[in-house]
Each structure stands twice: as C-alpha cells, then as structure tokens.
C-alpha positions, 0 to 999 in steps of 0.5 A, a space after each residue: 750525317 742526315 741518314 744517321 740522325 734519321 736512323 736514330 729516330 726512326 728505328 725502333 729502339 729498346 731502352 735497356 741498361 745495355 745502352 747505359 753500359 755502352 755510354 759508360 764504356 765510351 766515356 771512360 775511354 774519352 777523358 784525359 784532363 782533370 779540371 777543377 770543376 765539372 758540369 753535372 746538370 747545366 741547361 740554362 743560367 738557372 739550371 746550372 749544377 756543377 761538381 765543385 771539387 772534381 779532383 777530389 771524391 764527390 762526397 767531400 763537398 756539396 755540388 755547386 751553382 755556377 756562382 759557387 753557392 752550394 746546392 742540395 743534391 745528395 746521393 747515398 748507397 746502402 748494402 742490405 743486411 750489411 748495416 753500411 751506408 756509403 755517401 756518393 755525392 754531396 755531404 748527406 752523411 753530415 746528417 748521420 751520426 758518426 756512431 750508430 747502433 743501426 749502421 756505419 758510414 763508410 766510403 766507397 772506392 771512387 774510380 773517378 769522373 769521365 766526360 764528353 760534351 753532354 755527359 759526366 759520369 761518376 764511377 764508384 765501387 761498393 765493397 761486398 759484405 762477403 770477401 769472396 764477392 767482387 764489388 758492385 759498380 755504381 755509376 751516376 751518369 749526368 746527361 745534359 744533351 746537346 742536340 744541334 739537330 733538334 732545337 726543341 729538345 735543346 730548349 727544354 730546361 731539364 737534364 737526366 740522371 741515370 743510376 747504373 749498377 753492375 754486380 752480384 749483390 743487392 744495393 739500395 740508392 737514395 737521392 735527395 734535393 733541397 730548396 736551394 734549387 729555387 732561390 738564392 736566399 736560404 731564408 726563403 719560404 718554399 712549398 712543394 707537392 707530389 704527384 704520381 701517374 697511373 699505369 695506362 693500359 693503352 700506353 707503353 710508357 711506364 708511370 712516373 712520380 714527380 716532386 715540384 718545389 717553388 717559392 711560396 711568394 715568387 718574384 717574377 723576373 727577379 734574381 738573388 745572387 744570380 738565382 731565379 726567384 721564380 720557377 718550379 723545380 721538378 724532380 721526376 723518377 719511376 713509379 717503382 721508386 720509393 719517395 718521401 719529403 721531410 727533414 733532411 736528417 730524418 730522411 737520411 737516417 731512415 734510409 741508412 737504417 732501412 734502405 728505403 723510404 716511407 712514401 709519405 709527404 711532409 706538408 709543413 711548408 717552411 724556409 729552405 734551411 728550417 729543419 731543411 726539407 728535402 725531396 727524395 727518392 730511393 730505389 732498390 736494385 735486386 741484382 740477383 733476381 730481377 735484372 739482366 745478366 752480363 759478363 762474369 755472372 754479374 747482373 746489371 740494372 739502371 733507373 732514370 731520374 730527371 731534374 727540370 726548372 720550369 718557368 712560364 715566363 722566361 724573359 722581359 723583352 723590349 721587342 718591336 711591339 713593345 715590352 713583352 713577357 716572353 714564354 719558353 720555346 718549348 711552350 710552342 709545342 707543349 701546352 703544359 709543363 706536365 706534358 713537356 716533363 712527361 715527353 722529356 722523361 720518355 725521350 731519353 733514348 732519342 735525346 741520348 742518341 742525338 747527344 752521343 752523335 754530336 759528342 762522337 763527331 766532336 771528338 773525331 773533329 777535335 782529334 783531327 784538328 788538335 789532340 786528345 787534350 783539345 778534344 777534352 777542352 771542347 767537351 768541357 766547354 760545350 755545356 758551359 756555352 749553352 748554360 748561358 742560353 734561354 730559348 724563347 719565342 715562337 716557331 715563326 720567330 724563335 729567339 735565344 737570350 744570352 746571359 753574360 754570366 759572372 762578369 756583369 749579367 748583361 743580356 745578349 752582350 755583343 762582345 760575349 756572343 762574338 767570342 762564343 760564335 765559333 761554337 755556334 758556327 760549328 754546332 748550329 748556325 741557326 742558333 747564332 741567328 736566334 741570338 742576333 735576332 733580338 738585337 736586330 729587332 730591338 734596334 730596327 724598332 728605333 728604341 736605341 738612339 746611337 748610330 753604332 751597335 748597342 753593347 747589350 740588350 739589357 743591363 740585367 738578365 732576364 730583363 732585355 729592356 734595352 738602353 733607350 738613353 743610349 748609355 750602355 757600355 761604350 764599345 762602339 768600334 768593338 760592337 760594330 765590328 763584331 756584328 758585321 763579322 758575325 753577320 757575314 759569317 752567318 750569311 756564309 753559313 747559309 749559302 754554300 756549294 760544298 760542305 756546310 759550316 755545320 753538318 747538323 744544319 744540313 741534317 733535316 728536311 729542306 723547307 723552302 723559304 716563304 718570301 711572302 712571310 715576314 718570318 726570317 728564320 722559322 723553325 720547322 720540326 719533323 714529327 721526331 723533333 728534328 729541325 729543317 735544314 738551315 741554309 743550303 746550296 747557293 742557288 737554292 734555299 741558302 741564298 734566299 734565306 740570307 738575302 731575306 735576312 739582310 734586306 730586312 735589316 740592311 740599313 742597320 748594317 750600313 749604319 754600323 759600317 758608316 760609323 767604322 769608316 769614320 772611327 776605326 782606322 785610328 780608334 779614339 780612347 774607348 773600351 774594347 771587349 777586354 774592358 777589364 784591362 781599361 780604356 785605350 786609344 789607338 788600339 791596334 787589334 781593335 782597329 783591325 776588327 773594324 777594318 775587317 768589319 768594313 770589308 765584310 760589309 762589302 760582301 753583305 752589300 754585294 749579296 743584296 745587289 747594292 753594287 755602289 756600296 759594295 765597291 765603296 766599302 771594298 775600296 775603303 777597307 783596302 785603303 785602311 788595311 794597307 795603312 794599318 799594316 804599313 803606317 800604324 800596327 807593326 813594331 819598328 823592328 817588324 817582328 810583331 804588332 804593337 798593343 797601340 799605335 804609339 805604344 812602342 815596345 808593346 805587343 798584343 795577341 792579334 786575335 782579331 786576325 782570325 776573322 780575316 781567314 774565317 770570312 774567306 778573305 784569304 781565298 781572293 787575291 787583291 792588289 795592294 791599296 797603294 794602287 788605289 787613287 790617293 793612297 800613300 805609303 810611308 818610306 821604308 815599307 816596301 817589304 810590307 807593301 808588295 802585291 799580296 794574296 788575300 786581304 791581310 798580308 801573309 807577313 802579318 800572319 807569319 810574324 804573329 805566329 813566330 811572336 806567339 812562340 816567343 812569348 808563350 808562358 807556362 800556361 799559355 799565351 798572355 793577352 798583351 805586354 801589360 800583364 801575364 793574364 790571358 783569355 782562353 777564348 782569344 788564345 784559340 782565336 789567335 793560334 787558329 791562324 798560326 802555324 801548326 807547331 805554335 797551335 800545338 804548343 799553345 794547346 799543350 800549355 792550356 791543357 796543362 793549365 786545366 790540369 793544374 789551375 788553382 781556380 775553383 769555379 766552373 771553367 774561367 776564361 781569364 787567368 794568369 799564365 804563370 804562378 798557380 794559373 789562378 784567377 786574374 784581377 776579375 774572377 770570371 767563371 762559367 762564361 759562355 765565351 769558352 765557345 771561342 775554344 771551337 775556333 779551330 773547328 769553325 775555321 776548318 769548315 769555313 769557305 767550303 773547307 778551304 779556309 785552313 788550306 789558305 794558311 798552309 804557307 804558315 807551315 813552310 820551313 
C-alpha cells in the first residue's frame, strides 16, 4: 500500500484525456444500484450538491442542496452549424424559447449515471447532424476526492468537474452557476468578480479564469435554511474557455445561437433571482483537428473546472483558551484562497490518483466482504459521511467539526459520530481522533458541568459553544458508552502487531511521537501532501501515541465510567441515540452498550498502568454482563433480546453487540461472573451461565442472528417491535455480527430498498421496511451516520484481522 501511494505521487504523470477515459471505463462497470439521489459536489455541510432525480434524465430538474432546495448548475451542449442545443444538466432550457428562428431545443440520449466512492459520471450521446456519423459521447465527471492518506487535500472545500468528449464532429459546452450557492435566501443581494491569470513562461501550469461570488452583506457564522450566509463561491476554468456574467436568459440564448460567450462581465450587482445573474464558461471542442485520436477514428478531448466554497473563518469553538474563531485547516499550508485554489486546480492528477486508489481498494474489500450491492452501498455512502465534516485547527492540533445534518444541526454529536465511526476506522482513524478531540478539549477545560459525557458540542452548527448550563439532550448512558467504545477502538487502531485498522493510516512516513510536545495528534505532511503514519507497532509509535492521548484525558474516561457503573445495569427512563422513538426505561440494548463501555475502560486503564482501576472495571463488567444475560435481557422462551427488561413480548435489534466483537473481547476467554464473589444467578438459567468464550456469550449472538432472519421485512430489518421503521446504520452494525447467510439476506433487502425507495433526498438512514420504503416519521437525509454501513469492513480489519474469525461459530450448521 505504501509503495502505491508514493508511486502515484513521485512518478512524473502527464495529465491527458486518456486518464479521464480510463476513469470513465472503470466507473461504467462499477455501479449496479439505482438510488433516487446521487452526490455530485459534496465536500462539507455547505458545499453539498446532489443530483436529485437520479432515476430520470438529469435535465428534468435542477441539482439540489442536501435540504432539497434547488441550486443553479446548468449545462448545455450545442453542435456547430446544426442549430440544435441540448440540455444536459438542470433546466437551463427553461430560459430558451420553444420556437426560435435561430435554434431548436432537443434532448440527447442519456446513457445513465455511474459512481464510485469519489466520482459520479453522467454520460450522454449527442446525435450527429449527419446520418452517416456516430454520435459524440459527452461525460460530465464530478470528482469530490476522498484521500485518506492526505488530510490536506481532504480539507480543501472544492470539487472537480471534468467534461470529456469523444467523437468525430465538433461540439460546444456551456456551464453556468447562480447565487444560490452562497445563500439560502433567494432575495439576498450578491456581488461578483472575475479574474484571469497570465501565462507564465517560467511555469508549466496553464493559466486559469475564476468567478468569485458572495453575499454583499455577509453574516458570519450564520445559516439560512442550513445554507451558510458567509463565504465565497469560486468557479474556476481554463483560460481558453469563454466567460460571461449576466442575466441567465440572455446568456443561455446567446450560447444557443452562437455556441460561445462574449467574455464580458455584468457589473450590476443585485438579488439572486432579480434578472437572475449567472456566471458562465463555454468551451468549444474541435474534435477533428486539435484533439487526440482514439479508436474507430474518433477524437477525444476534455477540460477541467473546479467549484469551491471558501470561508476565512469556519467555526466558533469554546476551546480551552476560550471562545475561538477557527480557521480552515488548509490555511495552515496556504496563506490565501487564491493560492489554495491554484494548487487544487493543478492537483487534479494526484487527487484523482489517490481517490481512485481508495475507490479500487474499497471495491475489492466490499466485494470480498459482501457483494456487488454492498460495494455500491458503500460507494454511495462515503461522500455523504465526509459531507458533514469541516477540517480546522493547525498542523499541531488538527480538529474536525461535524454537523448533525438534517436531524437538528448539532455539532460533534457523540451519538452521530458513533454510528459513523466504522467509516473512520476503515478509512483513516486519524480523522476519528480529530473528531473526538474538540469534545475532549472542551470537557477537560471544565466548561461542561455534568459528570457524564456531553451529548454535543453546540446546539447549532457552526457554533461549537458548548452547554455551560448542562442542558444538552439527555442521553447520559448512551454518550458515556459511545465515548468509551470509540476511545478503545481508537487506541486499538493506534497499536497493532499485524495489520492496521486502516491500510491508509500506515501509508506515510513514520514520525516518532514527541513526548515533550503537548500536541497529541500533530499532522506531518510530506512534500507531496501525504500524512505521516498514524499509530504503529505496539512497541513503537502506536503505543506511545495511544498512551499519551489517554494519560492527558484519563480523568474524563474514569468519570464517564463511574457514571456507567452507577447507572447502566438498569437504565432509568431516558433517551438513547434513537431519540425519535421516545424515552424508555430498562432499555436492553442501551444497557449492553454501557456494560461494554465499562469493559472497554478496563483496557484503557491497563494501557496507562492503572492496574487497580483495570481490575475493578473488569470485574464489574463481568458481573454486569452475566446479570444482563441471565436476569434481564432475554425473552422467557430464550429466542431473542427484549426491547426493555419488563416489556414482555417485545424484541429489539441488538446493534450494540457489534462493539463486543470490534473491541476484540471475543478473542479472550473469561470465566462466568457466577464465579465472582457475591454474584448471583436466577433459577433456571444454567444454559446461559456456563463457561463461555469471550465477554458476551455465543448464545446471544446465535439467538439474535436467528431472530433477524425471522423478522426481516421486504426492505430490511426493523429497529424493534414498536414499528416497521429501521435505521440502516444499525442494520449493518447488527448483521456484521450475525451469520453469513443472515448478513447476505439483509444486505439484499437494503439494496432492494435503495433501488425502490420512494424517498427523494440524499440517502436517508431512517425508513420504512414495508410499503414504498419511504421516510419514517422523521425525514432524515444526507446524515453522516451512513458511515455505519462500513461496519463489515471495520470488523474485518479489527484485532489484527481476527475479529471476524472469532465469529465463525455463527456459520456452523
């Protein structure tokens, strides 16, 4: 893996359209599912553009922001001397007359959409004006690169749009955007500017053109309908493209008549929809003369555009030093937005190569773990997870801030990070550390008054101002358990003897931990922008890094565990992460999470030499899990776990069982807690109380696996007996620790849902398992919790690759 990353970036690469063609070929063969919505340009909570009618031609509707609000991104194609213009994306043709003496509007042949983890391609055929000629193929390739070995690249809020053409006759392409990218209020006044760079004789970089658009009066750190009301949209293209700003109807008609733009700028700043100002580029492709020649005598060519949303300040954070205005992480490397935009544009080749490296490996791992459907579910989920992130901080102390998209807009919500964390374990555990660090720093500073873990870092993104009154959403057992489980999972990812939790975490150069520095997770990037290794062999960097992190915050971990010791065995009436389902006392699944959290603390204590704490928490957790299994959790007929201890006839998806295997507890044998002093066992429970391997009994795994098979519905596994609604993240958590056959049938059901669901927003995680597979009571959309879909892959790489082997008993006949 390391050699492939360095080969990518140290070998001299020529950027040609052949690379683009190779990308297209790979993607065309990749996609098997037909989701209702596809990601186009998805980088953070504010740069989030989707194809909202992905089962229909892309010209049927405008692209959307994740909320469903329309965004102006229109693409037209025209064939010179044919007087025909073709809409490709959005509805720019609404600005064109139905009957014109200068041109006619027609529609191309749409070949469909294909996608991988970083790319979505839309492919069209443009008919030739001559019946003897084959059509020209046009591909709009949207790349939002996922680069797990390069945090610098991942931090840049920008995406690529490549236009690729292949054929035997000339074609003109037009692209415009409008002001809805910089405000959620259609009545906002905007202003814009245009700049072009000159050809530098001392540089090999081609010159560029850039549009910059922003609100005339920005509102720092404010939102309107989840849209940022501050920041600048930057739309960049090559200098040989034509450009123009002005009334959308005027520009689109001008292009339809002439196939070009006039290189002029309207300076009448106005409201977003007042004579709708758009900012456009056009590009003429001369396929018979200036482009390369491919098979069958066809010529090919391409051009590259980038779209970025730049903010000088990204977050307000109640840090240890007080309220701080946080700058983006990329600003630690580049002094101005112009410099980072230039870097990003000319970095297309390495960025594509790194993203493709990730996509190819993800596809291979997903096919090995599941199926072609599972591969596509993961590809569909990856950009959505990172679309909730904002990279900030400094190279000494990088931080990631996380928006709880669509459900309530909280910041770094612990029970949103938790379902997403399998994605981060697989992709780059370093990013999980950067997500947890703001929560730990804030609570270590004494700004949160409760003795349990806080629910979130702030009630409204992008203001991470905490809850000094302690009145955040009440999920104390949930959040303490989540933090302890994720804490140990992160520790385990840092110290390994065999394979790392993420292969990309081991791809860079090894920089030793500086014990004298206060920085726990500093970011060291090579000259190629590649991160240093994260963690490492147990006796070296990994253990030092893990111990340093835990020692700094040990009192918090111990404080949270103390709360669980008091409250988790028989949980009081409270919310869990599934707060849409309401408050519940004696929650079986919640209690299990807390008990596993206590067991996790035993290993955390052991890491830093707190032997008395380690023994205490290990014994408590053994006692609790034995009582949970034998007294409280299981139905009277022994076939399944109950939703609540006293709710007879109920059942639940026991998704918190996943943590028992992920944290490697099944790899160690332990005696039943009946052998501990003072432990008691109810009558009639001898079958559950025998000597067992691991922490939670094999029997629990087996009965739950069988139960999931019995209660499966058309579109998956319901969350519990109260309703037919489900959460896709918890489905993957649950069946990751079920038998192979159950895993396969649930994945098949989820894939069927993706193909048939009536939902019309970016992938929801909360849906109905029957009917049309529509939204449940709450319309969740675009939430990063779909990182839980990576549960299979995180588990397969856990415990040096042995975690899944420890579940082989589930497949015994």
